[in-house]
SERO-4910 file (N, C-alpha, C, O; in steps of 0.05 Angstrom, whole numbers):
BEGIN
 pado doro    nc1    nc2    nc3   cac1   cac2   cac3    cc1    cc2    cc3    oc1    oc2    oc3
  Val    A    635   2250   -522    620   2228   -512    641   2205   -497    662   2198   -507
  Ile    A    633   2195   -472    648   2179   -460    633   2150   -462    609   2150   -459
  Thr    A    646   2130   -467    637   2104   -467    653   2084   -447    675   2091   -438
  Pro    A    644   2061   -440    661   2047   -426    682   2034   -448    677   2032   -472
  Gly    A    708   2026   -436    732   2023   -455    719   1995   -473    705   1977   -464
  Leu    A    729   1997   -497    718   1976   -517    733   1947   -503    753   1946   -488
  Ile    A    720   1930   -511    725   1899   -507    728   1879   -529    710   1868   -543
  Asp    A    755   1875   -532    752   1856   -560    755   1831   -550    778   1826   -542
  Ser    A    736   1811   -547    730   1783   -538    741   1764   -557    740   1740   -550
  His    A    753   1770   -580    761   1749   -601    781   1760   -618    776   1775   -637
  Thr    A    809   1752   -610    830   1755   -627    851   1735   -631    855   1718   -614
  His    A    865   1737   -654    891   1719   -656    917   1740   -661    932   1738   -681
  Phe    A    920   1757   -642    942   1775   -649    971   1767   -644    988   1784   -645
  Val    A    977   1740   -637   1002   1732   -630   1006   1712   -652    992   1692   -651
  Tyr    A   1028   1717   -677   1034   1702   -697   1056   1709   -709   1066   1731   -705
  Gly    A   1065   1694   -725   1091   1699   -746   1079   1705   -773   1058   1698   -781
  Gly    A   1095   1718   -783   1093   1725   -808   1067   1739   -821   1051   1746   -804
  Ser    A   1061   1744   -843   1039   1757   -857   1030   1739   -881   1044   1721   -890
  Arg    A   1002   1745   -890    989   1730   -911    976   1749   -930    954   1744   -939
  Glu    A    991   1772   -937    979   1788   -953    977   1779   -984    964   1791  -1001
  Ala    A    992   1757   -988    988   1742  -1014    961   1733  -1016    949   1740  -1036
  Glu    A    948   1717   -998    923   1709   -995    896   1734   -999    873   1732  -1005
  Phe    A    908   1750   -994    889   1774   -997    883   1781  -1029    861   1788  -1037
  Ala    A    904   1778  -1045    909   1780  -1070    892   1757  -1081    876   1761  -1100
  Met    A    896   1732  -1070    879   1711  -1080    852   1713  -1079    838   1707  -1098
  Arg    A    842   1722  -1056    811   1726  -1056    801   1746  -1069    778   1744  -1079
  Ile    A    816   1771  -1073    801   1791  -1093    804   1778  -1122    789   1787  -1139
  Ala    A    823   1754  -1132    822   1742  -1158    799   1719  -1158    795   1704  -1177
  Gly    A    784   1718  -1137    761   1699  -1139    763   1672  -1123    747   1654  -1127
  Asn    A    788   1669  -1103    792   1643  -1092    780   1646  -1062    785   1664  -1046
  Ser    A    763   1623  -1059    749   1626  -1032    766   1614  -1009    786   1600  -1014
  Tyr    A    758   1619   -981    769   1613   -960    777   1583   -961    801   1576   -957
  Glu    A    758   1566   -966    764   1539   -969    784   1532   -985    803   1519   -976
  Glu    A    782   1541  -1012    806   1537  -1033    831   1545  -1026    850   1531  -1030
  Ile    A    833   1572  -1014    861   1577  -1007    869   1558   -978    892   1549   -974
  Ala    A    852   1555   -965    861   1531   -936    869   1506   -952    889   1494   -945
  Arg    A    852   1497   -974    860   1469   -983    890   1470   -997    906   1451   -996
  Ser    A    896   1495  -1011    917   1498  -1028    947   1501  -1006    969   1503  -1015
  Gly    A    940   1500   -979    962   1503   -964    965   1527   -949    982   1531   -932
  Gly    A    945   1547   -957    946   1577   -950    929   1573   -922    924   1552   -912
  Gly    A    924   1590   -917    903   1598   -892    913   1588   -863    936   1596   -856
  Ile    A    903   1576   -850    914   1572   -821    941   1558   -823    960   1565   -808
  Ala    A    943   1537   -843    967   1524   -848    990   1540   -849   1009   1535   -834
  Ser    A    989   1560   -867   1007   1582   -869   1021   1597   -850   1044   1604   -849
  Ser    A   1000   1602   -835   1011   1618   -811   1023   1598   -786   1039   1606   -769
  Val    A   1013   1573   -787   1028   1556   -768   1054   1551   -776   1072   1546   -760
  Glu    A   1059   1554   -808   1091   1542   -812   1106   1568   -802   1126   1565   -788
  Met    A   1094   1595   -809   1108   1613   -805   1116   1621   -772   1137   1631   -764
  Thr    A   1097   1614   -760   1091   1618   -725   1118   1597   -721   1139   1606   -710
  Lys    A   1117   1573   -729   1135   1552   -720   1164   1565   -721   1180   1562   -702
  Lys    A   1170   1580   -742   1197   1594   -745   1204   1616   -729   1227   1626   -726
  Thr    A   1181   1623   -719   1182   1653   -705   1188   1644   -673   1175   1628   -660
  Ser    A   1211   1661   -662   1219   1654   -633   1197   1670   -614   1183   1689   -620
  Glu    A   1200   1655   -590   1177   1671   -564   1183   1704   -570   1166   1721   -576
  Glu    A   1207   1707   -567   1217   1734   -562   1206   1751   -588   1195   1772   -583
  Glu    A   1210   1743   -610   1195   1756   -636   1168   1759   -632   1157   1781   -634
  Leu    A   1154   1734   -625   1124   1735   -618   1112   1755   -594   1091   1768   -594
  Phe    A   1129   1754   -578   1122   1777   -557   1127   1806   -563   1112   1825   -556
  Leu    A   1153   1809   -578   1158   1838   -591   1133   1851   -611   1123   1873   -611
  Ser    A   1128   1830   -627   1109   1835   -650   1080   1842   -634   1067   1861   -640
  Gly    A   1075   1824   -615   1052   1826   -600   1050   1850   -588   1028   1861   -590
  Lys    A   1072   1864   -573   1071   1889   -563   1068   1912   -580   1059   1933   -570
  Glu    A   1075   1910   -606   1075   1931   -625   1041   1929   -629   1030   1951   -625
  Arg    A   1028   1912   -634   1003   1909   -642    981   1919   -617    961   1933   -621
  Ile    A    988   1911   -596    979   1924   -573    972   1950   -570    950   1957   -561
  Glu    A    993   1967   -578    996   1994   -579    975   2003   -603    963   2025   -602
  Lys    A    972   1990   -619    946   2000   -642    923   1989   -634    904   1997   -647
  Phe    A    918   1973   -616    891   1965   -603    884   1987   -582    861   1994   -578
  Val    A    909   1999   -569    900   2021   -549    892   2042   -560    872   2053   -551
  Arg    A    906   2053   -582    901   2077   -598    873   2081   -602    860   2102   -600
  His    A    865   2055   -608    836   2050   -622    813   2047   -596    790   2039   -600
  Gly    A    823   2054   -570    803   2050   -550    795   2020   -542    775   2015   -530
  Thr    A    811   2004   -549    808   1978   -533    821   1979   -509    843   1989   -508
  Thr    A    806   1966   -483    820   1966   -459    825   1938   -448    842   1933   -431
  Thr    A    809   1920   -458    812   1892   -453    806   1874   -473    784   1874   -485
  Ile    A    826   1856   -479    825   1837   -506    834   1810   -498    851   1806   -480
  Glu    A    821   1790   -512    827   1765   -508    844   1759   -534    842   1770   -555
  Cys    A    862   1739   -529    882   1734   -552    889   1692   -548    897   1680   -528
  Lys    A    882   1684   -572    882   1655   -574    908   1646   -583    923   1663   -593
  Ser    A    915   1624   -582    940   1607   -591    927   1598   -615    909   1611   -625
  Gly    A    935   1576   -625    921   1562   -648    938   1565   -674    929   1557   -695
  Tyr    A    959   1573   -673    980   1576   -701   1007   1559   -690   1029   1562   -700
  Gly    A   1003   1543   -672   1023   1523   -668   1015   1493   -673   1031   1479   -685
  Leu    A    994   1483   -665    980   1456   -670    997   1440   -652    986   1430   -633
  Asp    A   1023   1436   -657   1037   1417   -636   1037   1428   -609   1030   1451   -605
  Thr    A   1047   1411   -591   1052   1421   -563   1078   1440   -558   1078   1454   -538
  Glu    A   1094   1440   -570   1121   1454   -567   1110   1486   -576   1119   1505   -564
  Thr    A   1093   1487   -595   1088   1515   -613   1071   1527   -597   1076   1548   -586
  Glu    A   1045   1511   -592   1029   1524   -574   1038   1533   -551   1029   1555   -544
  Met    A   1056   1519   -535   1066   1528   -509   1080   1557   -512   1077   1576   -497
  Lys    A   1096   1555   -536   1107   1581   -541   1091   1608   -547   1096   1631   -540
  Ile    A   1071   1598   -562   1047   1624   -569   1040   1627   -541   1046   1649   -531
  Leu    A   1030   1610   -527   1013   1620   -499   1035   1633   -479   1030   1654   -466
  Arg    A   1056   1620   -477   1078   1637   -460   1085   1670   -471   1090   1688   -456
  Ala    A   1085   1670   -498   1085   1700   -505   1058   1716   -498   1059   1740   -492
  Ile    A   1037   1702   -500   1012   1717   -496   1013   1723   -465   1004   1744   -457
  Asn    A   1025   1704   -446   1024   1710   -417   1047   1731   -410   1044   1745   -390
  Arg    A   1068   1733   -425   1087   1753   -420   1068   1776   -429   1061   1793   -412
  Leu    A   1061   1777   -453   1045   1803   -457   1026   1812   -438   1027   1836   -433
  Lys    A   1011   1798   -427    994   1798   -404   1005   1811   -378    993   1828   -365
  Lys    A   1032   1800   -372   1043   1817   -350   1055   1842   -353   1057   1857   -334
  Asp    A   1063   1849   -377   1074   1873   -390   1057   1895   -397   1063   1918   -396
  Ser    A   1035   1885   -405   1017   1905   -422    997   1921   -398    990   1914   -376
  Val    A    992   1946   -411    970   1964   -397    941   1956   -397    922   1965   -384
  Leu    A    941   1931   -419    915   1921   -421    910   1899   -408    929   1885   -402
  Asp    A    881   1890   -401    876   1862   -388    875   1847   -411    858   1851   -428
  Ile    A    898   1824   -413    895   1804   -438    881   1773   -422    888   1764   -400
  Val    A    865   1763   -437    852   1746   -431    867   1721   -450    867   1724   -474
  Pro    A    879   1697   -438    890   1679   -459    874   1656   -460    862   1645   -441
  Thr    A    875   1650   -487    856   1626   -496    873   1603   -513    887   1609   -532
  Tyr    A    870   1577   -503    879   1561   -521    860   1549   -545    838   1541   -541
  Leu    A    872   1550   -568    850   1548   -591    863   1520   -603    887   1515   -609
  Val    A    838   1505   -604    846   1480   -624    835   1484   -650    811   1481   -657
  His    A    857   1491   -666    850   1508   -688    847   1490   -715    830   1496   -731
  Ser    A    862   1471   -716    863   1456   -742    881   1430   -741    899   1428   -724
  Ile    A    873   1410   -761    890   1386   -755    914   1388   -776    912   1394   -799
  Pro    A    941   1380   -760    960   1384   -773    970   1364   -794    965   1340   -793
  Lys    A    984   1374   -812    991   1351   -834    998   1326   -825   1005   1323   -801
  Asn    A    999   1305   -841   1010   1286   -833   1008   1274   -804   1028   1266   -792
  Ile    A    981   1273   -794    975   1264   -775    945   1252   -772    926   1267   -778
  Asn    A    940   1229   -765    910   1219   -763    893   1239   -746    901   1248   -725
  Arg    A    869   1243   -756    851   1256   -744    847   1249   -714    850   1265   -696
  Asp    A    841   1225   -711    835   1212   -679    862   1212   -665    862   1213   -640
  Gln    A    881   1210   -677    913   1214   -666    914   1239   -654    924   1241   -632
  Tyr    A    902   1263   -670    906   1292   -659    888   1295   -639    897   1303   -618
  Val    A    867   1290   -640    846   1295   -619    853   1279   -592    845   1289   -570
  Asp    A    867   1256   -592    877   1249   -568    902   1255   -562    910   1248   -539
  Gln    A    920   1268   -578    939   1286   -570    932   1315   -555    945   1326   -537
  Val    A    911   1325   -567    896   1354   -552    890   1346   -523    897   1359   -503
  Cys    A    876   1322   -524    862   1319   -500    882   1304   -480    880   1310   -456
  Gly    A    900   1287   -487    917   1272   -468    943   1292   -464    954   1291   -442
  Glu    A    951   1307   -481    980   1321   -477    977   1349   -475    986   1360   -455
  Ile    A    962   1365   -498    970   1391   -496    949   1402   -476    958   1414   -457
  Leu    A    923   1400   -478    904   1407   -452    921   1407   -425    927   1428   -413
  Pro    A    929   1379   -415    938   1381   -390    967   1396   -387    975   1403   -365
  Glu    A    980   1400   -408   1005   1416   -407    997   1447   -401   1008   1460   -383
  Val    A    979   1456   -417    970   1484   -412    959   1489   -383    963   1510   -370
  Val    A    945   1467   -375    936   1470   -344    959   1473   -323    957   1487   -304
  Lys    A    980   1457   -330   1001   1447   -316   1016   1473   -311   1024   1478   -289
  Asn    A   1020   1494   -334   1035   1515   -337   1017   1539   -329   1029   1561   -326
  Lys    A    990   1537   -326    970   1558   -324    973   1579   -343    978   1601   -335
  Leu    A    970   1571   -369    975   1589   -387    948   1603   -408    948   1621   -424
  Ala    A    928   1585   -397    902   1596   -411    878   1594   -390    880   1579   -370
  Ile    A    855   1611   -396    831   1609   -380    813   1598   -397    796   1583   -387
  Phe    A    811   1601   -423    791   1590   -439    801   1567   -460    820   1572   -474
  Cys    A    791   1546   -462    790   1528   -490    774   1530   -514    750   1522   -512
  Asp    A    781   1537   -534    763   1542   -556    772   1520   -579    793   1508   -579
  Ile    A    748   1518   -600    753   1496   -620    740   1506   -644    718   1517   -642
  Phe    A    752   1503   -666    741   1513   -691    721   1485   -701    731   1464   -709
  Cys    A    700   1488   -699    678   1467   -704    667   1475   -733    651   1493   -738
  Asp    A    677   1459   -752    665   1465   -781    669   1447   -799    685   1429   -793
  Glu    A    657   1448   -821    663   1427   -842    694   1426   -852    704   1405   -861
  Ile    A    710   1450   -850    738   1442   -855    754   1444   -834    777   1451   -836
  Ala    A    743   1438   -812    755   1434   -784    749   1412   -767    749   1390   -777
  Phe    A    744   1414   -746    731   1390   -728    707   1389   -729    691   1407   -731
  Ser    A    701   1359   -726    668   1352   -728    658   1360   -697    671   1367   -678
  Val    A    630   1356   -700    617   1360   -672    626   1340   -655    632   1347   -632
  Asp    A    629   1315   -661    637   1295   -640    666   1300   -636    674   1299   -613
  Glu    A    680   1304   -651    715   1316   -643    710   1339   -625    721   1339   -603
  Ser    A    694   1359   -633    694   1384   -614    684   1378   -585    693   1388   -565
  Arg    A    662   1358   -584    652   1351   -558    672   1336   -543    676   1342   -519
  Lys    A    683   1320   -552    706   1307   -537    726   1325   -527    730   1327   -503
  Val    A    738   1340   -546    758   1366   -534    746   1384   -515    760   1394   -497
  Leu    A    722   1390   -517    710   1412   -499    703   1397   -472    703   1409   -450
  Asn    A    696   1368   -475    690   1355   -446    716   1349   -430    719   1347   -405
  Thr    A    731   1346   -447    760   1339   -433    774   1372   -418    785   1374   -396
  Ala    A    768   1390   -436    776   1419   -423    759   1426   -401    766   1439   -382
  Arg    A    735   1418   -405    717   1427   -378    727   1413   -350    728   1424   -328
  Glu    A    733   1385   -360    741   1366   -336    763   1382   -322    764   1384   -297
  Leu    A    782   1394   -340    805   1404   -330    807   1434   -323    828   1447   -323
  Gly    A    783   1442   -316    776   1470   -306    778   1493   -324    780   1516   -314
  Phe    A    777   1491   -355    776   1511   -372    744   1520   -372    725   1506   -365
  Ala    A    744   1543   -380    714   1556   -391    721   1553   -419    743   1557   -428
  Leu    A    695   1546   -434    693   1540   -460    684   1564   -478    668   1581   -471
  Lys    A    696   1562   -505    689   1577   -524    685   1557   -549    686   1532   -547
  Ile    A    679   1571   -573    672   1549   -593    672   1572   -622    662   1594   -621
  His    A    685   1562   -642    679   1578   -665    660   1560   -682    665   1537   -689
  Ala    A    640   1571   -686    613   1559   -692    601   1571   -718    601   1595   -722
  Asp    A    591   1552   -737    574   1557   -760    583   1581   -776    567   1597   -785
  Glu    A    612   1585   -778    622   1607   -801    618   1596   -825    615   1613   -843
  Leu    A    618   1577   -831    625   1564   -861    599   1546   -869    591   1544   -892
  Ser    A    587   1535   -848    565   1516   -856    550   1513   -827    561   1520   -806
  Asp    A    529   1502   -827    517   1493   -801    517   1469   -800    499   1457   -812
  Ile    A    537   1456   -785    543   1430   -777    529   1422   -750    529   1398   -744
  Gly    A    519   1438   -734    511   1435   -705    529   1445   -688    526   1434   -666
  Ala    A    550   1465   -690    569   1476   -672    554   1494   -653    558   1491   -628
  Ala    A    539   1510   -661    522   1528   -645    506   1512   -621    507   1518   -597
  Ala    A    490   1489   -634    473   1473   -617    496   1459   -595    490   1456   -572
  Leu    A    519   1452   -603    538   1439   -588    547   1458   -564    554   1449   -542
  Ala    A    546   1486   -572    553   1506   -554    537   1507   -527    545   1509   -503
  Ala    A    507   1507   -542    491   1503   -521    489   1478   -502    483   1477   -478
  Glu    A    497   1456   -518    494   1430   -500    515   1432   -480    510   1427   -457
  Met    A    545   1442   -490    568   1443   -473    567   1463   -447    581   1460   -426
  Gly    A    548   1485   -452    545   1502   -439    573   1523   -439    585   1531   -419
  Cys    A    579   1529   -466    601   1547   -474    592   1572   -461    569   1578   -455
  Val    A    613   1587   -456    614   1619   -446    604   1633   -472    583   1646   -471
  Ser    A    616   1631   -493    611   1644   -518    613   1622   -543    627   1602   -544
  Ala    A    593   1633   -563    596   1617   -594    603   1641   -613    590   1662   -614
  Asp    A    626   1634   -627    633   1660   -645    634   1654   -676    642   1632   -684
  His    A    626   1675   -691    621   1671   -717    590   1670   -728    581   1690   -738
  Leu    A    577   1649   -726    555   1649   -725    540   1657   -753    518   1667   -754
  Glu    A    553   1652   -772    538   1665   -800    513   1645   -807    492   1654   -815
  Phe    A    519   1621   -803    495   1598   -811    482   1587   -786    473   1564   -786
  Thr    A    482   1602   -763    469   1594   -745    435   1599   -746    424   1620   -753
  Ser    A    419   1573   -737    390   1570   -748    380   1583   -724    394   1586   -704
  Arg    A    348   1593   -725    337   1602   -706    336   1581   -679    339   1586   -656
  Thr    A    331   1560   -689    329   1537   -669    357   1537   -650    356   1531   -626
  Ser    A    379   1545   -662    401   1539   -645    403   1567   -629    409   1567   -605
  Ile    A    399   1589   -643    397   1616   -627    378   1614   -597    383   1625   -575
  Lys    A    358   1601   -605    341   1594   -578    353   1574   -563    350   1577   -539
  Ala    A    368   1552   -571    383   1538   -557    404   1550   -537    407   1544   -513
  Met    A    418   1570   -552    439   1582   -539    429   1605   -518    442   1608   -497
  Asn    A    412   1618   -522    396   1634   -504    390   1621   -479    399   1628   -458
  Lys    A    372   1597   -483    373   1579   -461    391   1570   -443    386   1564   -420
  Ala    A    415   1567   -456    441   1553   -439    454   1578   -433    473   1574   -418
  Gly    A    452   1603   -440    467   1626   -426    493   1631   -447    511   1646   -440
  Val    A    492   1621   -467    515   1626   -487    510   1656   -499    489   1665   -508
  Ile    A    538   1668   -497    540   1693   -508    542   1694   -544    565   1691   -553
  Pro    A    524   1696   -560    532   1700   -587    554   1719   -597    550   1742   -591
  Thr    A    573   1714   -609    593   1737   -612    597   1736   -641    607   1716   -651
  Leu    A    589   1758   -655    590   1761   -684    621   1777   -691    632   1791   -674
  Leu    A    628   1773   -711    654   1778   -720    651   1791   -749    660   1779   -769
  Pro    A    640   1817   -750    632   1834   -772    655   1837   -794    653   1836   -818
  Gly    A    678   1840   -777    702   1851   -794    710   1824   -812    719   1828   -834
  Thr    A    707   1799   -804    716   1777   -821    696   1777   -840    704   1777   -864
  Ala    A    672   1776   -835    651   1773   -858    654   1799   -878    644   1795   -901
  Phe    A    665   1823   -874    669   1844   -887    695   1839   -903    695   1846   -927
  Phe    A    716   1829   -891    745   1826   -902    744   1804   -921    753   1806   -943
  Leu    A    732   1782   -911    723   1758   -933    703   1763   -951    704   1750   -972
  Gln    A    686   1778   -948    658   1785   -966    645   1761   -969    641   1749   -990
  Ile    A    638   1750   -941    619   1727   -942    590   1738   -942    578   1753   -927
  Glu    A    582   1722   -967    552   1735   -972    535   1725   -950    515   1738   -946
  Lys    A    538   1705   -934    516   1694   -915    522   1713   -891    545   1716   -882
  Lys    A    502   1726   -881    503   1740   -856    492   1728   -831    475   1710   -834
  Pro    A    497   1734   -812    483   1720   -785    455   1732   -784    451   1754   -794
  Asp    A    436   1714   -772    407   1724   -770    401   1744   -750    389   1738   -729
  Ile    A    410   1767   -756    405   1792   -739    381   1795   -728    379   1801   -704
  Asn    A    359   1791   -743    335   1790   -736    327   1771   -715    315   1777   -695
  Gly    A    333   1748   -721    327   1725   -703    345   1729   -674    334   1724   -652
  Phe    A    368   1737   -673    382   1745   -647    368   1769   -637    362   1770   -613
  Leu    A    363   1787   -652    341   1812   -634    315   1805   -628    305   1816   -608
  Glu    A    303   1792   -641    273   1779   -635    276   1760   -607    262   1763   -588
  Glu    A    296   1743   -610    299   1730   -583    313   1745   -560    320   1732   -540
  Asn    A    317   1768   -562    333   1787   -540    363   1774   -536    376   1776   -515
  Ser    A    371   1763   -553    399   1747   -544    419   1771   -539    415   1793   -550
  Pro    A    440   1766   -521    458   1785   -511    481   1782   -533    502   1770   -528
  Val    A    476   1792   -554    496   1797   -573    523   1813   -566    522   1834   -554
  Ala    A    545   1803   -574    571   1812   -570    582   1813   -597    574   1797   -614
  Ile    A    602   1833   -603    618   1834   -625    651   1836   -620    660   1847   -600
  Ala    A    668   1826   -638    694   1826   -629    704   1832   -664    690   1831   -684
  Ser    A    733   1838   -660    748   1841   -683    755   1817   -698    756   1818   -723
  Asp    A    761   1790   -683    769   1768   -696    798   1779   -712    805   1770   -734
  Tyr    A    814   1799   -697    839   1805   -720    856   1781   -717    859   1767   -696
  Asn    A    865   1778   -739    883   1756   -747    896   1759   -773    885   1773   -790
  Pro    A    918   1748   -778    933   1757   -807    919   1747   -831    926   1756   -852
  Gly    A    898   1728   -830    892   1719   -854    865   1727   -860    860   1730   -883
  Ser    A    844   1730   -843    813   1737   -854    805   1767   -839    784   1778   -845
  Cys    A    823   1779   -820    813   1806   -812    835   1819   -799    843   1810   -778
  Met    A    849   1843   -812    869   1857   -801    864   1883   -791    879   1902   -794
  Ile    A    837   1883   -778    828   1909   -769    831   1908   -735    821   1892   -719
  Tyr    A    845   1927   -731    854   1932   -701    826   1945   -689    815   1933   -671
  Ser    A    818   1963   -697    801   1983   -685    769   1967   -680    756   1955   -697
  Met    A    765   1970   -658    735   1960   -647    717   1979   -656    694   1973   -660
  Leu    A    727   2008   -662    707   2027   -673    700   2023   -698    678   2030   -705
  Lys    A    718   2012   -715    710   2005   -743    696   1982   -743    680   1980   -762
  Ile    A    698   1961   -723    680   1936   -724    652   1942   -713    633   1928   -717
  Ile    A    651   1965   -698    622   1972   -691    604   1985   -716    580   1981   -720
  Ser    A    622   1999   -729    612   2015   -754    607   1989   -772    583   1985   -777
  Ile    A    622   1973   -780    616   1946   -798    596   1932   -787    582   1921   -804
  Ala    A    587   1928   -763    569   1915   -748    542   1926   -760    526   1913   -773
  Cys    A    541   1951   -752    518   1966   -762    513   1973   -795    490   1976   -803
  Ile    A    536   1975   -812    532   1979   -840    526   1953   -851    505   1952   -865
  Val    A    541   1930   -846    540   1905   -865    522   1885   -851    510   1868   -864
  Phe    A    521   1889   -821    498   1867   -809    471   1881   -800    452   1869   -791
  Arg    A    472   1906   -805    448   1919   -799    441   1918   -767    418   1918   -759
  Leu    A    460   1916   -751    454   1918   -718    454   1944   -717    467   1961   -729
  Pro    A    432   1949   -695    423   1975   -690    449   1992   -674    465   1979   -661
  Val    A    452   2014   -676    475   2030   -665    476   2022   -628    497   2016   -617
  Glu    A    451   2023   -615    453   2020   -589    460   1992   -582    475   1988   -563
  Asn    A    450   1969   -599    458   1945   -596    491   1938   -599    505   1925   -583
  Ala    A    499   1952   -625    527   1951   -628    544   1961   -606    562   1946   -598
  Leu    A    539   1982   -595    552   1994   -572    554   1977   -546    575   1974   -533
  Ile    A    531   1967   -541    531   1946   -518    546   1919   -526    559   1908   -509
  Ala    A    544   1910   -551    557   1885   -563    588   1891   -557    601   1872   -550
  Ala    A    598   1911   -560    628   1918   -560    635   1926   -527    658   1927   -521
  Thr    A    620   1929   -514    624   1933   -484    612   1911   -466    623   1890   -461
  His    A    591   1917   -459    580   1899   -433    570   1867   -444    567   1848   -429
  Asn    A    567   1867   -465    560   1840   -473    586   1823   -478    590   1800   -472
  Ala    A    603   1841   -492    637   1832   -496    647   1822   -469    658   1800   -469
  Ala    A    643   1836   -447    654   1831   -421    641   1807   -416    657   1790   -408
  Arg    A    612   1799   -418    601   1775   -413    611   1755   -428    609   1732   -418
  Ala    A    623   1757   -450    635   1736   -466    664   1727   -457    676   1709   -469
  Leu    A    672   1742   -436    700   1736   -421    695   1731   -393    714   1729   -378
  Lys    A    667   1728   -383    661   1724   -358    672   1748   -338    679   1743   -314
  Leu    A    672   1773   -348    685   1796   -335    665   1816   -330    671   1836   -317
  Glu    A    641   1813   -338    616   1833   -335    617   1843   -305    606   1865   -300
  Asp    A    631   1828   -283    630   1842   -261    654   1865   -251    654   1879   -231
  Lys    A    669   1862   -268    694   1881   -267    691   1907   -286    695   1931   -279
  Ile    A    682   1898   -315    684   1920   -333    659   1918   -351    640   1903   -345
  Gly    A    658   1934   -373    637   1930   -395    616   1955   -391    604   1962   -411
  Ser    A    611   1969   -371    592   1987   -365    605   2007   -346    623   2000   -330
  Ile    A    596   2033   -346    607   2052   -324    588   2050   -301    564   2055   -305
  Lys    A    596   2044   -278    577   2034   -255    601   2034   -232    624   2025   -236
  Thr    A    591   2044   -212    601   2047   -185    616   2017   -178    604   1996   -183
  Gly    A    639   2018   -166    652   1989   -164    663   1979   -186    679   1962   -180
  Lys    A    660   1983   -209    673   1976   -231    698   1988   -238    704   2009   -227
  Gln    A    716   1977   -257    738   1984   -259    737   2014   -278    723   2013   -298
  Ala    A    748   2033   -273    748   2057   -292    760   2055   -317    779   2070   -324
  Asp    A    749   2036   -333    760   2032   -360    742   2042   -384    723   2029   -394
  Leu    A    750   2066   -392    735   2086   -408    752   2094   -431    777   2092   -432
  Ile    A    733   2106   -455    747   2119   -474    729   2150   -480    705   2153   -480
  Val    A    746   2167   -484    735   2191   -489    734   2198   -520    754   2201   -533
  Cys    A    708   2199   -531    712   2204   -562    704   2235   -573    685   2247   -562
  Asp    A    717   2246   -593    714   2267   -606    689   2271   -618    690   2282   -640
  Val    A    665   2263   -609    638   2266   -618    618   2279   -603    626   2285   -581
  Asp    A    596   2285   -607    577   2300   -585    552   2284   -585    532   2296   -577
  Asn    A    550   2258   -593    530   2248   -599    540   2214   -603    557   2209   -620
  Tyr    A    529   2194   -587    540   2169   -592    532   2153   -616    543   2132   -623
  Arg    A    513   2165   -629    508   2149   -661    530   2167   -676    531   2160   -700
  Lys    A    544   2184   -670    567   2187   -689    588   2171   -687    605   2172   -704
  Ile    A    589   2156   -665    616   2137   -666    613   2117   -686    635   2112   -695
  Pro    A    592   2102   -697    589   2086   -718    590   2102   -741    600   2094   -762
  Tyr    A    579   2126   -739    577   2146   -767    599   2156   -780    601   2161   -804
  Asn    A    622   2158   -757    645   2171   -768    667   2147   -777    690   2146   -769
  Phe    A    656   2131   -792    673   2104   -797    702   2112   -811    707   2126   -830
  Gly    A    718   2098   -794    744   2097   -801    759   2122   -790    784   2124   -792
  Glu    A    744   2141   -779    758   2169   -768    770   2157   -739    760   2140   -725
  Asp    A    795   2173   -736    810   2175   -713    797   2196   -690    803   2219   -686
  Ile    A    776   2178   -676    752   2197   -657    764   2190   -631    752   2201   -613
  Val    A    783   2175   -624    792   2168   -596    813   2193   -582    836   2196   -587
  Arg    A    800   2205   -566    819   2226   -552    836   2218   -528    859   2225   -524
  Tyr    A    822   2202   -514    834   2187   -492    829   2156   -486    806   2149   -486
  Thr    A    845   2142   -482    834   2114   -469    846   2112   -444    870   2114   -439
  Ile    A    829   2107   -431    833   2105   -395    832   2075   -384    811   2061   -386
  Lys    A    856   2067   -372    847   2037   -361    856   2040   -335    878   2049   -329
  Lys    A    831   2030   -312    834   2032   -287    840   2059   -273    848   2062   -250
  Gly    A    835   2080   -291    833   2106   -281    855   2123   -292    856   2148   -290
  Lys    A    873   2105   -307    894   2126   -316    894   2128   -342    886   2109   -356
  Val    A    903   2150   -352    905   2152   -385    931   2136   -398    955   2139   -391
  Ile    A    923   2120   -415    941   2104   -428    950   2111   -457    971   2106   -469
  Tyr    A    925   2126   -466    932   2139   -491    918   2162   -496    893   2163   -494
  Gly    A    933   2183   -503    917   2216   -504    930   2224   -527    954   2219   -532
  Lys    A    916   2237   -542    923   2255   -570    937   2279   -558    929   2289   -537
  Thr    A    958   2289   -571    974   2312   -562    962   2334   -576    950   2329   -598
  Gly    A    962   2360   -567    959   2385   -581    928   2386   -578    915   2405   -587
***
């Protein structure tokens, strides 16, 4: 079976350190919020990333890219967000852009407003993001998208609106982490702001699904994270399907809540855990994922005039792609007509 190259439209694969201790904490019963409030979570990655040089971020990112390629990914988005301060965010984004120039993959850089640093007033930090960090990202041409984590443990709707308004005025395309842990109105804000995508969406209401559809927002589900964290609340798949929403899926690869490189596994998990139909899951990882990056004119389907980004899988039926969960079925990964990964023998 030949499919379009897989598109991973939501990742955090440039970071320092690792967080396997939190994995054990979750197994012991600690929640995402409890880990975050105890100094773990995003704050832990921030501290480790600050201590990691740009060169180390580049080299570790390069190693991870090789794993993405082996599993059929041909285009990938990568977010900053493990720096929070201007200096470290710039360091991460420079590393991402070095990888973009060096890599066989197409890499789409995103500046993510991820969390509020310790020992700083919320309003002061939002002002710093709007008045200092966003202009610096633009000045150095380091990101295409601006994303923000809008939830009860992160930024409020009003704070997110202010950041996204500023980003839009500066020329960024917009994304938002929405309704992952609760529904505080983040998906509705995505519709209001005309975000290209809204991602996570476990708690998104049918009303917000309709609003996003009307505004052209691509709903991007992250089934690997729900699986990794064992989140009981699942997105309203029936709602998305009944509203004919152009659902995308992505890995959300990151050191804390989803260490899954393989979009093939993400497709399987989307089917098994979210009960997304096989056909929808394959489209979600290709054409709709391209739409989530505003790249649907170039990639995401096999069509005359588009890039020859393809994968060749060792199966004889497309339904066997998610059915063969965890199997190494990629025979070739092809980027712009050239084989960038192939099995030997």
